[in-house]
C-alpha positions as CSV (number, residue, x, y, z in Angstrom):
1,M,0.0,0.0,0.0
2,I,1.1,3.5,-0.7
3,K,-0.2,6.7,0.9
4,V,-0.3,9.8,-1.3
5,T,-0.9,13.3,0.0
6,L,-1.4,16.4,-2.1
7,I,1.1,19.1,-0.9
8,K,1.1,21.7,-3.7
9,S,-1.7,23.4,-5.7
10,F,-2.4,22.1,-9.2
11,S,-4.5,25.0,-10.3
12,N,-1.8,26.4,-12.7
13,E,-1.0,23.1,-14.2
14,T,-1.9,21.7,-17.6
15,K,-5.2,19.9,-18.3
16,T,-3.5,16.5,-18.2
17,V,-1.9,17.1,-14.8
18,K,-5.2,18.4,-13.4
19,A,-7.0,15.3,-14.7
20,T,-4.3,12.9,-13.3
21,V,-4.5,14.5,-9.8
22,E,-8.3,14.4,-9.9
23,A,-8.2,10.8,-11.1
24,L,-6.2,10.0,-7.9
25,G,-9.1,11.4,-6.0
26,L,-7.2,14.4,-4.6
27,R,-9.1,17.7,-4.5
28,K,-7.6,19.8,-1.7
29,I,-4.1,20.4,-0.4
30,G,-3.4,18.1,2.6
31,Q,-5.9,15.5,1.4
32,S,-4.6,11.9,1.5
33,K,-5.5,8.6,-0.2
34,T,-4.2,5.1,0.1
35,F,-3.7,2.9,-3.0
36,E,-2.6,-0.5,-3.9
37,E,0.8,-0.4,-5.7
38,T,-0.4,-1.2,-9.3
39,P,1.5,-0.2,-12.4
40,A,-1.3,2.2,-13.3
41,V,-1.3,4.0,-10.0
42,L,2.5,4.2,-9.9
43,G,2.5,5.8,-13.3
44,Q,0.0,8.4,-12.2
45,I,2.1,9.1,-9.1
46,K,5.3,9.4,-11.2
47,K,3.6,11.9,-13.6
48,V,2.5,14.3,-10.8
49,G,5.0,13.3,-8.1
50,Y,6.3,16.9,-7.7
51,L,2.8,17.8,-6.3
52,L,2.6,14.9,-4.0
53,K,4.2,13.4,-0.9
54,T,4.3,9.6,-0.9
55,E,4.8,7.1,1.9
56,K,4.9,3.3,1.9
57,E,2.5,1.7,4.4
58,G,3.3,-1.7,5.9
59,K,0.6,-4.2,6.7
């Protein structure tokens, strides 16, 4: 599992970056979500990683 937190605003970003952040379910700064480590999710996180803080969560 990987915990993702939005730490920077994405309002001045391109449409694709905005869509990716919203697809991750993040709307407000400080909001967090937890995801399974699938290739699709990891690709999204890599694309907008400069806006996010990521943490590995153990079981």
